[in-house]
C-alpha positions in Angstrom: -74.9 14.5 70.0 -76.9 14.5 73.3 -75.4 13.9 76.7 -75.8 10.7 78.5 -75.3 9.6 82.1 -72.8 7.1 81.9 -70.6 5.7 84.9 -66.5 5.0 84.7 -66.5 2.5 87.7 -63.7 3.0 90.0 -63.3 6.9 89.1 -63.5 9.5 92.4 -63.5 13.0 93.2 -64.3 16.0 91.0 -62.2 18.8 90.7 -63.5 20.9 93.4 -63.2 18.6 95.7 -59.4 17.4 94.9 -58.2 20.9 95.1 -59.0 22.1 98.5 -56.0 24.4 99.7 -53.4 24.0 102.2 -53.4 20.9 104.3 -51.3 19.6 107.1 -48.0 21.1 106.7 -45.9 18.5 108.4 -46.8 16.0 105.4 -45.1 18.2 102.9 -41.7 18.8 102.9 -40.2 20.5 106.0 -41.9 23.9 105.9 -42.9 24.0 102.6 -46.7 24.9 102.3 -49.1 22.2 100.9 -50.6 23.4 97.9 -50.6 20.0 95.9 -53.7 17.9 95.6 -55.2 15.9 98.5 -56.4 13.0 96.5 -56.0 11.0 93.0 -58.9 12.5 90.5 -58.9 9.0 89.6 -59.4 5.8 91.5 -59.0 2.0 90.4 -57.0 -1.0 89.5 -54.7 1.0 88.3 -53.3 2.5 91.0 -51.4 -1.0 92.1 -48.9 0.2 88.9 -48.0 3.3 91.2 -44.3 3.3 92.4 -45.1 6.6 94.6 -45.1 5.8 98.3 -47.9 6.0 100.6 -46.1 8.0 102.8 -43.5 10.8 102.8 -40.9 8.8 105.3 -40.2 5.3 104.0 -37.5 2.8 104.6 -35.5 0.1 102.6 -37.4 -3.3 101.6 -34.1 -5.4 101.9 -30.4 -5.8 103.1 -27.5 -7.6 101.8 -24.2 -8.2 102.5 -21.9 -6.6 100.2 -19.8 -9.0 98.3 -21.5 -12.0 98.6 -25.1 -10.6 98.2 -26.6 -12.5 100.9 -29.6 -11.4 102.5 -30.2 -10.7 105.8 -33.0 -9.7 108.2 -33.3 -5.7 108.3 -33.9 -6.0 112.2 -30.8 -8.0 112.7 -28.0 -6.2 110.7 -24.6 -5.9 112.2 -21.1 -4.4 111.3 -18.0 -5.9 112.2 -14.5 -5.8 110.9 -15.4 -9.1 109.6 -18.3 -8.2 107.7 -18.1 -4.6 107.6 -20.7 -3.4 104.6 -24.0 -4.1 103.9 -26.4 -2.4 101.5 -30.0 -1.8 101.6 -32.1 -2.1 98.6 -35.1 0.7 99.1 -36.6 -1.2 95.5 -37.4 2.0 94.1 -35.9 5.2 93.2 -36.0 7.6 96.1 -34.6 10.5 97.3 -34.3 12.9 100.4 -33.0 12.9 104.1 -31.6 9.5 105.7 -31.7 9.1 109.6 -29.7 6.1 110.8 -30.2 5.0 114.4 -27.3 2.5 115.8 -25.8 1.1 118.4 -21.8 1.3 119.0 -21.6 -2.4 120.8 -17.8 -2.3 121.3 -14.8 -0.5 119.6 -10.8 -0.7 120.3 -10.6 3.0 119.9 -13.6 4.5 117.8 -14.7 5.1 114.4 -17.0 6.0 111.6 -19.8 4.6 109.8 -19.8 5.4 105.8 -22.9 6.2 103.8 -22.9 6.1 100.0 -25.4 5.9 97.2 -26.4 4.8 93.7 -29.2 4.7 91.6 -27.8 1.6 89.8 -26.9 -1.7 91.2 -23.6 -1.5 89.3 -22.0 0.9 91.9 -23.0 -0.4 95.0 -20.1 0.1 97.1 -18.1 2.2 99.5 -18.0 5.1 96.5 -21.4 6.9 95.7 -22.3 7.0 91.8 -21.3 10.3 90.2 -24.0 13.4 90.6 -21.6 16.8 91.4 -20.8 17.8 88.1 -17.1 17.4 88.8 -16.2 14.6 86.7 -12.5 14.3 87.5 -13.6 12.7 90.9 -16.1 10.6 92.5 -19.0 11.6 94.9 -17.1 9.7 97.8 -19.5 8.7 100.9 -20.5 10.5 104.1 -19.6 9.9 107.4 -20.5 9.8 111.0 -18.1 9.7 113.6 -18.2 7.5 117.3 -15.8 7.0 119.6 -17.3 4.9 122.2 -19.9 2.4 123.1 -23.6 3.8 123.0 -26.7 4.6 121.2 -26.4 7.2 118.1 -28.6 8.9 115.7 -27.4 10.2 112.4 -29.6 12.9 110.4 -27.9 13.9 107.1 -27.1 17.1 106.5 -29.9 19.0 104.6 -27.9 20.3 102.5 -26.1 16.8 101.4 -29.5 15.2 100.9 -29.2 12.8 98.2 -31.8 13.5 95.2 -31.9 10.2 93.8 -31.1 6.4 94.8 -32.3 3.4 95.6 -29.3 1.6 97.0 -27.3 2.8 100.2 -24.1 1.3 101.1 -23.4 1.3 104.9 -19.5 0.2 106.2 -17.9 1.1 109.2 -13.8 2.1 108.9 -11.5 3.0 111.9 -10.7 0.6 114.9 -11.8 -2.7 115.7 -15.9 -2.2 116.4 -19.0 -3.9 116.5 -21.9 -2.0 115.8 -25.5 -2.8 115.2 -28.1 -0.9 112.7 -31.4 -0.6 114.6 -33.3 1.9 112.0 -32.8 3.5 108.7 -35.6 5.6 107.4 -35.8 8.5 104.6 -37.8 11.4 104.3 -38.5 12.0 100.9 -37.8 15.6 99.4 -39.7 15.3 96.0 -43.0 16.6 95.0 -42.5 19.2 98.2 -46.0 20.9 98.1 -47.8 17.6 98.1 -49.0 16.1 101.2 -50.5 13.0 99.4 -47.8 11.8 97.0 -50.0 9.3 95.4 -52.7 12.0 94.2 -52.4 12.0 90.7 -54.5 14.1 88.7 -54.5 11.7 85.6 -54.5 7.9 85.1 -53.5 5.2 82.1 -54.6 1.7 82.0 -54.7 -1.3 79.3 -54.7 -4.7 78.2 -50.9 -4.3 78.4 -49.1 -4.6 81.8 -45.7 -3.7 80.4 -47.3 -0.3 79.2 -49.3 0.3 82.1 -45.9 0.1 84.0 -44.1 2.0 81.8 -46.6 5.0 82.1 -46.6 5.1 85.8 -42.7 4.8 85.6 -42.8 8.1 83.9 -45.2 9.5 86.2 -43.1 8.9 89.0 -40.0 10.1 87.2 -41.8 13.3 86.4 -42.6 13.4 90.5 -39.2 12.3 91.3 -37.8 15.9 89.6 -40.2 17.8 91.1 -38.0 19.5 93.8 -38.0 22.8 96.9 -35.9 25.3 94.5 -33.8 25.5 97.6 -32.5 21.8 97.3 -31.1 22.3 93.5 -27.6 20.7 93.2 -25.3 23.4 94.1 -23.0 25.3 91.4 -19.8 25.3 91.8 -19.8 22.4 92.9 -17.7 21.7 96.5 -14.2 20.4 96.4 -15.6 16.8 97.7 -18.8 15.0 97.8 -21.6 17.0 96.6 -24.5 19.5 97.9 -27.9 20.3 97.1 -28.7 23.7 98.4 -28.5 25.3 95.1 -31.0 28.0 94.5 -32.5 26.9 91.2 -35.5 29.4 90.8 -39.0 30.3 92.3 -41.7 29.2 94.3 -42.0 26.4 96.3 -41.8 23.4 93.8 -39.6 23.5 90.2 -39.4 20.9 87.3 -36.2 19.8 86.9 -34.3 17.6 84.5 -33.4 14.9 87.1 -33.7 13.5 90.6 -29.9 12.7 91.2 -28.5 15.3 88.9 -28.4 18.3 87.6 -31.6 19.1 89.7 -31.6 22.1 87.6 -33.9 23.6 85.2 -33.2 22.6 81.6 -36.0 23.9 79.3 -35.0 20.8 76.4 -36.1 18.5 79.0 -39.4 20.2 79.7 -40.2 20.1 75.9 -41.2 16.4 77.2 -41.8 16.7 80.8 -44.4 19.3 80.6 -46.7 17.1 78.7 -46.0 14.0 80.9 -46.6 16.2 84.0 -49.9 17.3 82.6 -51.0 13.8 81.5 -49.9 12.3 84.9 -49.3 14.4 88.3 -51.4 17.4 86.7 -48.4 19.5 88.6 -48.8 22.5 86.9 -47.0 25.0 90.0 -43.7 23.1 89.1 -43.9 24.0 85.4 -45.0 27.7 86.2 -42.1 28.3 88.6 -39.4 26.9 86.4 -40.5 29.0 83.2 -40.6 32.0 85.2 -37.4 31.2 86.5 -35.9 31.2 83.0 -37.7 34.2 81.7 -35.8 36.1 85.0 -33.0 35.1 83.3 -33.4 36.4 79.9 -30.9 38.8 78.6 -31.5 42.0 77.1 -31.0 40.6 73.4 -34.0 38.2 74.1 -32.1 35.2 74.1 -33.4 32.7 77.0 -30.8 30.7 79.1 -29.7 27.2 78.0 -30.2 26.1 81.8 -31.7 27.8 84.6 -29.8 29.0 87.6 -27.1 28.5 89.2 -25.6 26.9 86.5 -27.2 29.7 83.8 -25.7 28.1 80.8 -26.0 30.2 77.8 -26.1 30.4 73.8 -28.5 27.5 72.8 -31.4 28.3 69.8 -32.9 24.9 70.5 -33.2 25.4 73.9 -34.2 29.0 73.8 -37.0 27.6 71.3 -37.9 24.9 73.9 -38.6 27.3 76.7 -41.0 29.3 74.1 -42.8 26.0 73.2 -43.0 25.0 76.9 -44.8 28.4 77.6 -47.2 27.5 74.9 -47.8 24.0 76.7 -48.2 25.6 79.9 -51.1 27.9 78.8 -52.6 25.8 76.7 -52.6 23.2 79.6 -53.2 25.4 82.8 -55.8 28.0 80.3 -53.3 30.6 82.6 -53.5 33.4 79.9 -52.4 35.9 82.5 -49.2 34.1 82.9 -48.1 34.9 79.4 -49.9 38.2 79.4 -47.7 39.2 82.0 -44.5 37.8 80.3 -45.5 39.1 76.3 -42.7 41.6 75.9 -40.2 39.3 77.2 -41.6 36.5 74.7 -41.6 39.0 71.7 -38.2 39.9 72.5 -37.4 36.2 72.2 -39.3 35.9 69.2 -37.1 38.8 67.7 -33.8 37.1 68.8 -34.7 34.3 66.5 -36.1 36.4 63.6 -32.6 38.1 63.4 -31.1 34.9 62.7 -32.8 34.0 59.6 -30.7 33.4 56.5 -32.5 35.7 53.6 -30.8 33.9 51.0 -32.1 30.4 52.2 -35.1 31.4 54.1 -33.7 28.9 57.1 -32.2 29.7 60.7 -28.5 30.2 60.5 -27.6 29.6 64.4 -24.0 30.4 64.5 -22.8 31.1 67.8 -26.0 30.1 69.9 -25.5 25.9 68.6 -25.4 24.2 72.5 -27.8 21.6 72.3 -28.8 18.2 74.3 -25.7 16.2 74.0 -25.2 15.3 70.5 -22.3 15.4 68.3 -22.2 17.2 65.0 -24.1 20.6 65.7 -23.9 23.0 62.6 -25.5 26.3 61.5 -28.3 24.8 59.6 -29.6 22.4 62.2 -32.5 20.3 60.7 -34.0 20.2 64.3 -33.6 24.0 64.7 -35.5 24.3 61.8 -38.3 22.0 63.1 -38.3 23.9 66.2 -38.4 27.4 64.6 -41.6 25.8 62.9 -43.3 25.0 65.9 -42.3 28.1 67.7 -43.9 30.2 65.2 -47.1 28.0 65.1 -47.2 27.9 69.1 -46.5 31.9 69.1 -49.5 32.7 66.9 -51.7 30.8 69.1 -50.3 32.5 72.3 -50.7 36.0 70.5 -54.4 35.0 69.7 -54.8 34.3 73.5 -53.3 37.3 75.1 -55.4 39.6 72.4 -52.3 40.7 70.6 -53.2 43.9 68.2 -50.3 44.3 66.3 -50.8 41.6 64.1 -48.2 39.5 65.3 -50.6 35.9 65.2 -50.8 36.6 61.3 -47.3 37.3 60.5 -45.9 34.2 62.1 -48.1 32.2 60.7 -47.5 33.8 57.4 -43.8 33.3 58.6 -44.5 29.5 59.4 -46.1 28.4 55.8 -42.8 30.2 54.0 -40.4 28.6 56.5 -42.0 25.0 56.1 -41.4 25.6 52.5 -38.1 26.4 53.0 -37.0 23.8 55.3 -38.3 21.1 52.7 -36.6 22.9 50.1 -33.4 23.3 51.6 -32.9 19.5 53.6 -35.2 17.1 52.2 -33.1 13.9 50.9 -35.8 12.5 48.5 -33.3 9.4 47.6 -33.5 8.8 51.7 -37.0 9.4 52.5 -35.6 12.0 55.6 -34.5 14.9 56.3 -30.2 15.7 56.2 -29.0 17.0 59.6 -28.2 20.5 57.7 -26.9 21.9 54.5 -23.5 20.7 55.6 -24.7 17.3 55.9 -25.3 17.1 52.3 -21.7 15.7 52.0 -22.0 13.7 55.0 -25.0 12.0 54.6 -26.4 12.4 58.3 -30.0 12.0 58.8 -30.7 12.7 62.6 -33.2 11.0 64.6 -34.0 14.5 66.3 -34.8 16.3 63.4 -36.6 13.8 61.6 -38.8 12.8 64.7 -39.5 16.6 65.4 -40.8 17.1 61.5 -43.2 14.6 62.1 -44.0 15.4 65.7 -44.4 19.5 64.4 -46.2 18.9 61.1 -43.1 20.0 58.8 -44.7 17.5 56.7 -48.4 16.3 56.3 -48.7 13.4 58.4 -51.3 11.7 55.8 -48.4 12.2 53.4 -46.0 9.4 51.7 -43.1 11.8 52.8 -44.6 11.1 56.8 -44.2 7.5 55.8 -41.0 7.4 54.4 -39.5 9.3 57.5 -41.3 6.8 59.8 -40.2 4.1 57.8 -36.4 5.8 57.4 -36.1 6.0 61.4 -36.5 2.2 61.7 -33.4 1.7 60.5 -31.5 3.1 63.4 -33.3 0.4 65.8 -31.5 -2.0 67.9 -33.0 -5.0 70.1 -33.0 -2.1 72.8 -34.1 1.1 71.3 -33.4 3.5 68.5 -29.4 4.6 68.2 -29.3 8.4 67.4 -26.9 8.6 64.6 -26.2 12.1 65.5 -24.8 10.3 69.0 -23.6 7.1 67.7 -23.4 4.1 69.6 -26.0 5.8 71.9 -29.5 5.3 72.8 -31.2 9.1 73.6 -34.8 8.4 75.4 -35.2 12.3 74.6 -34.8 12.0 71.0 -36.8 8.6 71.2 -39.7 10.2 73.4 -40.1 12.4 70.0 -40.1 9.2 67.5 -42.8 7.3 69.1 -45.1 10.4 69.0 -43.6 10.8 65.4 -44.9 7.3 64.9 -48.3 7.3 66.3 -49.0 10.9 64.2 -48.6 8.8 61.2 -51.0 6.0 62.3 -47.8 3.9 62.7 -49.5 2.1 65.5 -47.5 -1.0 66.1 -44.5 0.7 65.2 -44.6 3.0 68.1 -45.6 0.5 70.5 -42.8 -1.9 69.3 -40.3 0.9 70.4 -42.0 1.9 73.7 -41.7 -1.8 74.5 -38.2 -2.5 73.4 -36.6 0.6 74.9 -38.4 1.8 78.0 -39.6 -1.6 78.6 -36.0 -2.8 78.4 -34.8 -0.4 80.9 -37.9 -1.0 83.3 -37.5 -4.7 83.5 -33.4 -4.2 83.8 -32.1 -5.6 87.1 -29.4 -3.2 87.5 -31.8 -0.1 86.9 -34.2 1.5 89.3 -37.1 -0.7 88.0 -39.3 2.5 89.1 -37.9 5.5 86.6 -36.8 6.6 83.2 -33.3 6.8 82.2 -31.2 9.6 80.5 -29.9 7.4 78.1 -27.9 4.3 77.8 -25.5 2.7 75.3 -26.5 0.1 72.5 -24.5 -2.6 74.1 -26.8 -2.5 77.1 -24.7 -0.3 79.3 -25.6 2.7 81.4 -22.4 4.8 80.3 -24.7 7.3 78.2 -23.0 10.4 77.1 -19.7 8.9 78.5 -17.3 10.3 75.5 -19.7 13.3 75.1 -18.9 15.2 77.5 -19.4 12.7 80.9 -15.4 12.1 81.0 -16.0 8.4 80.8 -17.6 8.1 83.9 -20.6 5.7 83.4 -22.2 6.3 86.7 -22.8 9.7 86.1 -25.9 8.9 84.1 -29.1 9.8 85.3 -31.6 7.3 86.2 -34.8 9.6 86.7 -34.9 11.7 84.0 -37.7 13.9 83.0 -36.8 13.9 79.4 -37.6 10.6 79.1 -41.1 10.4 79.7 -42.7 10.5 76.1 -44.3 7.3 76.9 -46.4 8.8 79.5 -48.1 11.7 76.9 -48.0 9.3 73.6 -49.9 6.5 75.5 -52.9 9.1 76.3 -52.6 11.3 73.3 -52.8 8.5 70.7 -53.5 5.1 72.5 -56.1 6.1 74.6 -56.6 8.6 72.3 -57.5 11.6 74.3 -55.6 15.5 74.1 -56.6 18.7 74.4 -56.4 21.4 71.7 -58.3 24.6 73.4 -57.1 26.5 76.8 -57.5 24.2 79.6 -59.4 21.7 77.4 -62.1 24.0 75.9 -61.7 22.1 72.9 -60.3 18.6 72.7 -59.6 15.6 70.3 -60.4 12.0 70.6 -58.4 9.7 68.5 -57.8 6.1 69.8 -55.5 3.5 68.1 -55.8 0.2 69.2 -52.2 -1.4 68.0 -52.5 -4.9 69.7 -54.3 -3.8 72.5 -58.1 -5.1 73.4 -58.7 -2.4 76.2 -57.3 1.3 77.0 -58.4 4.1 79.1 -57.3 7.3 80.8 -57.8 10.5 82.0 -56.8 14.3 83.1 -58.0 16.8 84.7 -58.3 20.7 83.7 -59.7 23.7 85.3 -62.9 23.1 83.6 -63.2 19.7 85.0 -62.6 15.9 84.4 -61.5 14.3 80.9 -61.9 10.5 80.6 -62.0 8.1 77.5 -62.3 4.2 77.7 -62.6 1.6 75.0 -62.7 -2.0 74.3 -62.1 -3.6 71.2 -63.5 -6.9 70.2 -61.8 -9.9 67.5 -63.7 -9.0 64.8 -62.9 -5.0 64.9 -65.7 -3.8 66.5 -65.4 -1.4 69.3 -67.1 0.6 72.0 -66.0 3.7 73.1 -67.1 5.9 76.1 -66.1 9.3 77.1 -66.8 11.9 79.3 -65.7 15.7 79.2 -66.9 18.7 80.7 -70.4 20.7 79.6 -69.7 23.3 77.4 -66.8 21.8 75.9 -66.8 20.8 72.4 -63.9 18.5 70.2 -63.5 16.3 67.3 -63.7 12.3 67.0 -61.3 10.2 64.6 -62.5 6.9 64.8 -60.9 3.5 63.6 -63.9 2.2 61.8 -63.0 -0.7 59.4 -60.6 -2.2 57.1 -60.8 -2.5 53.3 -63.4 -0.6 52.8 -66.3 -3.2 54.7 -69.0 -1.4 55.9 -69.8 -0.2 59.3 -72.2 0.8 61.5 -72.3 3.6 64.1 -74.4 4.1 67.4 -73.8 7.1 69.3 -75.9 7.1 73.1 -78.1 4.4 71.9 -78.8 5.8 68.3 -77.7 4.7 64.9 -76.1 7.5 63.0 -76.3 7.9 59.1 -72.5 7.5 58.0 -71.6 9.3 54.6 -68.3 9.3 52.6 -67.6 12.7 53.4 -67.2 11.9 57.1 -64.8 9.3 56.6 -61.0 9.1 55.0 -58.7 6.4 54.1 -55.8 6.1 56.8 -52.2 3.7 56.5 -53.1 0.1 56.2 -56.5 0.6 54.7 -58.5 1.4 57.8 -60.7 4.2 57.7 -61.3 6.8 60.1 -65.0 8.0 61.2 -64.6 11.6 62.0 -67.3 14.1 63.8 -68.0 16.2 66.2 -68.3 15.8 69.8 -70.3 17.8 72.5 -69.3 17.8 76.3 -71.1 15.4 78.7 -70.9 11.7 78.9 -71.5 9.5 75.6 -71.2 5.8 74.6 -70.3 4.9 71.0 -70.5 1.6 69.4 -68.9 0.8 66.0 -70.0 -2.4 64.5 
């Protein structure tokens, strides 16, 4: 189709203007070079949904008396023996180095000012929520001493910066004293290479304000997880309090699992966070450094680490494969083929490590000895999720082999292996009676049908997305739903936003649009609107009773406060809303090819976009009450793609107009989809275009 000059109101900047190199160093974290974007790639009304602050130095929004909750003016806070504690609310998740200016008005001998932190309102008080990793003790509080009247300035030691919190409690201890708090400020430490923390390279906007805020809470979560590699969590942990001066990898910025904790590179988390980062912040630099760090820690037998340094946990096949899949995602989005070319020998070694674990009698993996996983119970040797991951690893590995110009035949070998492996999965693990996969061969006796393995089967194409089998899995997954999210049968009593991130994408993939939107709203919407949460980020997980004690009985030592309230593995809605609701995704290196396949659900409007090294990608659609709609898209000239457009219900005739010209529709150009809706499929070209379906 020909190109037409069309405008997207409110959008600014081109690729060449966005990445202008280094800017004023003092606007970034300490002495970190500013290599991030200077301005947002898309400006418009959607920016009102952003949680990211406009400056790197921020202050609290309100202050309250501890115990009564009574509010008090920020400029007249005084602590005495009678009112010894207050707490400050920063309004959103924040993290960094706190500076407190205070005056000791009187003291009978001296004392100290205590400072404690928490992400959730539940743990406001003189003891911080847990982050150190030593679950036998609490994080306690920091203290600054005074011995006489006068003016004091306390600056938090950088090694004890607090990575994630919303609430800060101040309290006095010691002899009878009166202390006036003159000012509290926070130097934000996350996204260290960005001078403009609101310079997102992607955006999303729709007719549903809840979905809009959910998308931006995911984007902000990704931001708070991007750290300077010298500010990770220290391990081993100190004997008391906490330390965030761990050396966790290479470069000036790195993608980690969480803001408060673990502040460490975890490959499984990146399975969700890498696509979400691409569609929102556009932060490739942090992702590349995380992957480089993981490959630097590869063992001689090809095994990649379960977690990055300094923790350097081992023996996980699933997280080994998440690193390999993450490598594909990074190269796809960035177009940085030189990256994988330089690591190709390591990558092939990692694939060989997996191949050596194939059970020749069954044709599937036996992960005995490498069963560490995301925190679920009941990990078995033929774990379903591991099989789904291996299938995806073979498919994505074949693509990487083609991109690097491998001459050994790896691409065809891995594709052939994937086809046989897919068949073996279905032969060994499919339960026709329940319409879902068993959790492993061992689960034929227990009857466990996991959320993770079945969601990944949909997402990774282990079943055909147009098949009855795919519809059966999507339906079976809803049996786990509660009013506030999907319970994981493999982690009973708990809701994993990690696994649910795959489930929502699986529902979208089989075109169960309203089902996917329902789960996003009931899970992520529930947390975002929870008055006890951060109301700005995405939580690691929670219990089906609505409490925040994720994994309290599965490794977290019954410490409910240890839960991370800003966790990148929860950011699946960012990817889902962009790829499936807006319908925009890339299928070739850096967007050389793309796909536009919007899904409407109960929405009347959606739009979104992102940047790659080739330029700007953007889609906007508006649906009318009679199911007619208009879609406008703009992609770089020289690229090409496929459009899959929902055109009518119940076989009704429809008309397609492209750039003002009627298009002849033939039977071969459309297919029947779930819900009796036809899909019009056509090729698309670069430039800006307008399509009307009536």
